[in-house]
C-alpha positions in Angstrom: -0.5 10.3 -13.5 2.4 9.8 -16.5 4.5 13.0 -15.3 7.2 12.9 -12.4 8.0 8.7 -13.2 11.3 9.4 -13.2 12.7 10.0 -9.6 13.9 8.1 -6.6 11.5 5.7 -6.3 11.9 4.5 -10.1 15.7 3.7 -8.7 14.7 2.1 -5.8 12.5 -0.2 -7.6 15.0 -1.2 -10.1 17.5 -1.7 -7.2 15.2 -4.2 -5.7 14.6 -6.1 -9.1 18.2 -6.2 -9.8 18.9 -7.5 -6.2 15.8 -10.0 -6.7 17.6 -11.3 -10.2 20.9 -11.5 -8.3 19.5 -13.9 -5.6 17.8 -16.2 -8.1 21.1 -16.5 -9.5 23.0 -17.2 -6.1 19.8 -19.5 -5.4 20.8 -21.8 -8.6 24.5 -21.9 -7.5 23.3 -22.6 -3.7 21.7 -25.7 -5.5 24.6 -26.8 -6.8 27.3 -26.5 -4.2 25.1 -26.7 -1.3 26.2 -23.8 -0.2 24.0 -23.3 3.4 22.2 -19.6 3.4 22.3 -19.5 -0.3 20.5 -23.0 -0.5 17.9 -22.1 1.6 16.8 -19.6 -0.6 16.5 -22.5 -3.2 14.4 -24.1 -1.0 11.9 -21.2 -0.1 11.9 -21.1 -4.0 10.9 -24.3 -4.7 8.2 -24.3 -1.9 6.8 -21.4 -2.9 6.4 -23.2 -6.4 5.1 -26.3 -4.6 2.5 -23.6 -2.7 1.6 -22.1 -5.7 0.2 -25.4 -7.3 -1.2 -26.6 -4.5 -3.4 -23.7 -3.4 -4.4 -22.6 -6.6 -8.1 -23.8 -6.3 -8.1 -22.9 -2.4 -7.2 -19.1 -3.7 -9.6 -18.7 -5.6 -12.3 -19.5 -2.9 -10.6 -17.5 -0.7 -11.0 -14.5 -3.2 -14.6 -15.4 -3.4 -15.1 -15.1 0.4 -12.8 -11.9 0.0 -15.1 -10.5 -2.8 -17.9 -11.1 -0.6 -16.4 -9.4 2.8 -14.9 -6.3 0.8 -18.0 -5.4 -1.8 -15.0 -4.2 -4.1 -18.5 -3.5 -6.7 -19.7 -1.0 -4.4 -16.3 1.0 -4.2 -16.3 1.8 -8.0 -20.0 2.5 -8.3 -20.2 -0.5 -10.7 -23.7 -0.8 -11.1 -23.9 2.9 -12.3 -22.0 1.4 -15.6 -21.8 -1.4 -18.1 -18.4 -2.5 -16.8 -19.8 -5.1 -14.9 -21.2 -7.1 -17.9 -17.9 -6.9 -19.6 -16.3 -9.1 -16.1 -19.3 -11.7 -16.2 -18.9 -12.2 -20.1 -14.7 -12.9 -19.2 -16.0 -15.2 -16.3 -18.6 -16.9 -18.1 -15.6 -17.8 -20.9 -13.5 -18.9 -18.4 -16.5 -21.5 -17.0 -17.5 -22.1 -20.6 -14.0 -23.6 -21.4 -14.4 -26.2 -18.7 -17.6 -27.0 -19.3 -16.7 -27.7 -22.8 -13.6 -29.5 -21.8 -15.8 -31.7 -19.4 -17.7 -32.4 -22.4 -15.0 -33.4 -24.5 -13.4 -35.4 -22.1 -10.1 -33.6 -22.5 -7.2 -34.9 -20.0 -7.3 -33.3 -16.6 -3.8 -32.4 -16.1 -3.9 -30.3 -19.5 -7.3 -28.8 -18.6 -5.6 -27.7 -15.5 -2.7 -26.4 -17.5 -4.3 -24.4 -20.1 -6.9 -23.0 -17.6 -4.7 -21.5 -14.7 -3.1 -18.7 -16.1 -6.5 -17.2 -17.0 -7.3 -17.7 -12.8 -5.0 -14.2 -12.8 -8.3 -12.2 -13.4 -8.6 -12.9 -9.8 -6.1 -9.7 -9.4 -8.7 -7.4 -10.6 -10.9 -7.1 -7.4 -7.6 -6.7 -5.4 -6.1 -4.0 -7.9 -9.8 -2.3 -7.9 -9.8 -2.3 -4.1 -6.2 -1.2 -3.6 -5.9 1.2 -6.1 -8.3 4.3 -5.1 -6.3 7.0 -6.5 -4.6 8.3 -9.6 -1.6 8.8 -8.0 -1.2 5.1 -6.9 -0.8 4.1 -10.6 2.4 6.0 -11.0 3.8 3.4 -8.6 2.4 0.8 -11.1 3.8 2.6 -13.9 7.4 3.3 -12.2 7.3 -0.6 -11.9 6.4 -1.2 -15.2 9.7 1.0 -16.4 12.0 -0.8 -13.5 11.1 -3.9 -14.6 11.7 -3.1 -18.6 14.8 -1.5 -17.7 15.8 -4.4 -15.6 14.9 -7.2 -18.6 16.8 -5.0 -21.0 20.1 -5.0 -18.8 19.8 -8.5 -18.6 19.2 -9.0 -22.4 22.0 -7.2 -23.5 24.4 -8.1 -20.9 23.4 -12.0 -21.7 24.0 -11.6 -25.4 27.5 -9.9 -24.6 28.4 -12.9 -22.6 26.8 -15.8 -24.9 28.7 -13.7 -28.2 32.3 -13.6 -26.4 32.3 -16.3 -23.9 29.8 -19.0 -25.4 31.4 -21.6 -23.4 31.5 -19.5 -20.0 27.7 -18.5 -20.6 26.6 -22.1 -21.6 28.4 -23.6 -18.5 27.2 -20.9 -15.7 24.5 -19.0 -17.2 22.4 -21.0 -19.3 21.4 -23.8 -16.7 20.1 -21.2 -14.4 18.1 -19.9 -17.1 16.4 -23.1 -18.1 15.8 -24.3 -14.7 14.2 -21.2 -13.4 12.2 -20.7 -16.8 13.6 -17.5 -17.1 14.4 -17.3 -20.8 14.9 -19.4 -23.9 18.3 -19.3 -25.7 19.0 -20.5 -28.9 22.0 -20.1 -31.4 21.1 -18.1 -34.4 24.8 -17.7 -36.0 28.0 -19.4 -34.9 28.8 -16.3 -32.8 25.4 -15.0 -31.9 22.9 -16.7 -29.2 19.0 -15.5 -29.3 18.0 -14.7 -25.8 14.1 -14.7 -25.6 11.9 -14.1 -22.2 8.4 -13.8 -22.1 8.4 -10.9 -19.8 10.2 -8.9 -23.1 6.2 -8.2 -24.0 6.7 -5.6 -20.9 9.7 -4.1 -22.8 7.7 -3.3 -25.5 4.4 -1.9 -23.5 7.4 0.0 -21.6 8.4 1.5 -24.9 4.9 2.8 -25.9 4.8 4.6 -22.2 8.3 6.1 -22.6 7.5 7.1 -26.3 4.5 9.2 -25.3 6.1 10.8 -22.4 9.3 11.5 -24.5 7.2 13.0 -28.0 4.0 13.4 -26.7 4.4 15.6 -23.6 3.7 19.2 -24.1 6.4 21.3 -24.4 8.2 22.7 -21.3 6.4 20.2 -18.9 9.3 18.1 -18.8 12.5 18.6 -16.9 16.0 18.1 -18.8 16.3 15.0 -16.3 13.0 13.5 -17.1 13.7 13.9 -20.9 16.8 12.4 -20.8 16.1 9.6 -18.7 13.2 8.4 -21.1 15.2 8.9 -24.1 17.7 6.5 -22.3 15.2 3.9 -21.8 13.7 4.2 -25.3 17.2 3.4 -26.7 17.6 0.6 -24.4 14.0 -0.7 -25.1 14.5 -0.4 -28.9 17.5 -2.4 -28.3 16.4 -5.3 -26.7 13.3 -5.4 -28.8 16.2 -6.2 -31.8 17.9 -8.6 -29.8 15.0 -10.3 -29.0 14.5 -11.1 -32.4 11.0 -11.9 -31.9 8.9 -11.4 -35.3 5.9 -10.8 -32.9 7.4 -8.0 -31.1 8.4 -6.4 -34.4 5.0 -6.6 -35.3 3.6 -5.4 -32.0 5.9 -2.5 -32.3 5.1 -1.9 -36.2 1.5 -1.2 -35.4 2.2 0.6 -31.8 3.5 2.9 -34.3 1.3 3.2 -36.7 -1.8 3.9 -34.1 1.0 6.4 -32.2 1.7 8.6 -35.8 -2.4 8.3 -36.0 -3.0 9.4 -32.6 -0.2 12.2 -32.6 -1.8 13.6 -36.0 -5.4 13.5 -34.7 -5.0 14.3 -30.9 -2.0 15.8 -30.6 -2.2 18.3 -33.5 1.0 17.2 -35.4 2.0 18.9 -38.4 3.6 17.3 -41.4 6.9 19.2 -40.0 6.4 17.4 -36.7 5.5 14.0 -38.0 8.7 14.2 -40.2 11.1 15.3 -37.3 9.2 12.7 -35.2 9.9 9.9 -38.0 13.6 11.1 -38.5 13.7 10.6 -34.3 12.6 6.8 -35.0 14.9 6.0 -37.5 17.6 7.5 -35.3 16.6 5.7 -32.5 17.0 2.4 -34.0 20.2 3.0 -35.8 21.6 3.6 -32.3 19.7 0.5 -30.9 21.6 -1.5 -33.8 25.1 0.0 -33.2 25.0 -1.1 -29.5 23.3 -4.7 -30.9 26.7 -4.5 -32.9 28.8 -3.2 -29.9 27.9 -6.0 -27.5 27.7 -8.7 -30.3 29.5 -8.1 -33.3 26.4 -9.0 -35.4 24.8 -6.4 -37.6 21.1 -6.8 -37.7 20.8 -6.8 -41.2 22.6 -10.3 -41.3 20.0 -12.1 -39.8 17.1 -10.1 -40.5 16.5 -11.8 -43.7 16.3 -15.3 -42.2 13.9 -13.8 -39.2 11.6 -12.7 -41.6 12.2 -16.2 -44.2 9.5 -18.9 -43.8 11.7 -21.4 -44.5 13.1 -20.4 -40.5 12.1 -23.7 -38.1 9.9 -21.5 -35.9 8.3 -20.0 -38.6 7.9 -23.3 -40.3 6.7 -24.6 -37.0 3.8 -22.0 -37.0 2.7 -22.9 -40.6 3.0 -26.3 -40.1 0.4 -25.6 -37.2 -2.3 -23.9 -39.4 -4.0 -26.8 -41.2 -4.5 -29.4 -38.4 -5.2 -26.6 -36.0 -7.9 -25.1 -38.4 -9.1 -28.6 -39.1 -9.3 -29.5 -35.2 -11.5 -25.8 -34.9 -14.1 -27.4 -37.8 -15.0 -30.2 -35.5 -16.7 -27.8 -33.0 -16.5 -24.4 -34.7 -19.3 -22.7 -32.8 -19.0 -24.1 -29.4 -15.4 -25.0 -29.1 -13.4 -27.9 -27.5 -12.7 -26.4 -24.0 -9.7 -26.1 -22.2 -6.6 -29.1 -22.9 -8.1 -29.9 -26.3 -5.1 -30.9 -28.2 -3.8 -31.1 -32.0 -1.2 -33.2 -33.5 1.3 -31.3 -36.1 4.7 -32.3 -38.2 7.4 -29.9 -36.3 10.7 -29.2 -37.5 11.8 -27.8 -34.3 15.1 -29.5 -33.8 14.2 -29.7 -29.7 11.1 -31.8 -30.9 13.1 -33.8 -33.6 15.3 -35.0 -31.2 12.2 -36.5 -28.9 10.1 -37.2 -31.7 12.4 -38.5 -35.1 9.2 -38.3 -37.1 8.6 -34.8 -35.9 4.8 -35.2 -34.8 4.1 -33.4 -32.1 0.9 -33.1 -29.9 0.3 -30.4 -27.7 -2.3 -27.9 -26.0 -0.9 -24.7 -27.0 -0.8 -23.0 -30.3 1.4 -19.7 -31.2 -1.8 -18.7 -33.3 -3.0 -16.7 -30.6 -6.6 -16.1 -31.9 -7.0 -19.4 -33.5 -6.2 -21.2 -30.3 -9.3 -19.1 -28.6 -11.2 -20.3 -31.4 -10.2 -24.1 -30.4 -11.1 -23.6 -27.0 -13.8 -21.5 -26.2 -15.5 -21.8 -30.4 -16.3 -18.8 -32.7 -18.9 -17.7 -30.1 -16.7 -17.3 -27.7 -14.1 -15.8 -29.5 -16.2 -12.7 -30.7 -17.3 -12.3 -27.0 -13.9 -12.0 -25.9 -12.9 -9.7 -28.9 -16.4 -7.4 -28.0 -14.8 -7.2 -24.5 -11.4 -6.1 -26.1 -13.4 -3.8 -28.2 -15.4 -2.2 -25.5 -11.9 -1.4 -23.6 -10.3 0.0 -26.5 -13.6 2.2 -27.4 -13.4 3.6 -23.6 -10.0 4.8 -23.7 -10.6 6.3 -27.6 -13.7 7.8 -26.1 -11.1 9.5 -23.2 -8.9 10.4 -25.8 -11.0 12.0 -28.2 -13.1 13.9 -25.7 -10.6 15.5 -23.3 -8.3 18.3 -24.1 -6.4 17.9 -20.7 -2.9 17.1 -22.1 -2.2 14.6 -19.0 -5.7 12.7 -19.6 -5.0 12.4 -23.3 -1.1 10.9 -22.8 -3.1 8.5 -20.3 -5.8 7.2 -22.6 -3.2 6.9 -25.5 -0.9 5.0 -23.6 -3.7 2.6 -22.6 -5.6 2.5 -26.1 -1.8 1.7 -27.8 -0.7 -0.6 -25.2 -3.5 -3.0 -25.5 -2.9 -2.9 -29.5 0.6 -3.8 -29.0 -0.4 -6.8 -26.8 -3.6 -7.7 -29.3 -1.0 -7.5 -32.1 1.5 -9.9 -30.4 -0.9 -11.9 -29.4 -1.8 -12.8 -33.4 1.5 -15.0 -33.4 2.1 -15.2 -29.9 -0.3 -15.9 -27.0 -0.6 -13.4 -24.3 -4.3 -13.0 -23.6 -4.2 -16.5 -22.3 -1.2 -16.1 -20.7 -0.4 -14.6 -17.4 1.5 -11.7 -18.4 -0.9 -10.6 -20.9 -4.1 -11.3 -18.3 -2.2 -9.5 -15.9 -1.9 -6.3 -18.5 -5.7 -6.8 -18.6 -6.2 -6.4 -15.1 -4.3 -3.5 -14.9 -6.2 -1.5 -17.9 -9.7 -2.7 -16.1 -8.5 -1.2 -12.7 -7.7 2.0 -14.4 -11.4 1.9 -16.2 -12.8 1.2 -13.2 -11.0 4.0 -11.4 -12.0 6.4 -14.1 -15.5 5.6 -13.6 -15.5 6.3 -9.8 -13.6 9.7 -10.4 -16.0 10.3 -13.5 -19.3 8.5 -13.0 -21.0 10.8 -15.7 -18.0 9.1 -18.5 -19.4 5.8 -18.6 -17.9 2.6 -20.2 -19.4 3.0 -23.7 
């Protein structure tokens, strides 16, 4: 399922996503200039956003009827596995968060905001019902790579614009990014702006995918074109991860690399010589990515690296400031949690918060410490249950990796395993397991398990 991804379909998906991004910008221009046809796109965008907010619960009700009608559980022989209890436990955690929020009299608006992302788990039965054949996953991998390519090209382009034409970018680009909640742009140096988007998590996941395709494919299985395209994608993705200046992504990348090296040695028979060759290639890859970063922004990574890893940097200070108040709030109900929408207050040094609150006191229901945030909402019991669910998923793919000799199956299992490691690593300091993007990736991994169970019932989730 990881073969022949770099074909014309990948190009079509990439062009379609670029077209969508262009339309998004044109809709912003239409909103500003009231240019008729383009302004219709803006109106449609706003109506779609409003409709999503209004029909969230109606959507859930429809999903329940759809589940009953399609009987999706039967389609994957779910009763012959212990996959179903994981889904039930996950849904129980969602319900427990609501029960505790009601008992704690948390604000209704905050409960809804905190809980809504978890409703993306409703995509699972849709994916399971639609994806019945392994080749259908090829489309998902191609969309993943296409989305990561467009995100990377956007990141590099915007970094260049903000570095060399800041006045134009701040006047014409920045409002579009903020109005449509596409990204955060912050000035790091006088001539360098950091462009960060939550969607860059998929660049990290796509990096893992292309790494496995390029480095862990058997000799002769990739055409010259596929090898060149995967190398090109790796370079673009690496550049984007550097430009993001996200310590969370860097941590996820580091732990993913360590896991990849372990997998390469244990299951792909990499010798000391091949590991050395691999490390040299990786060093060359990130040197090249740094050169692209320097060429486009005139900034060398080493000039800002110390600042990004410093605990005195604003965002790092904000995270540190959250710890004691967050732990103090957790200690009030450490076992059973405080439910969705539970808030805590900390003193922030973030200039944007100080602008609104001169004393820096900031009350929020979201914490950057992903697992601590889950502990606050679901309690220690809920957190342990969630970790056990994630452990079962990791264990499933590890066993597929260990007990199969087929190269393509080993590659797929390695990708599923390491991409989840990347997601969990990032979640340590940037919440994604309670974010639509992270939950959607869990849905994709669960769908892959469901398809695996359907095709190989003799390989249960254990």
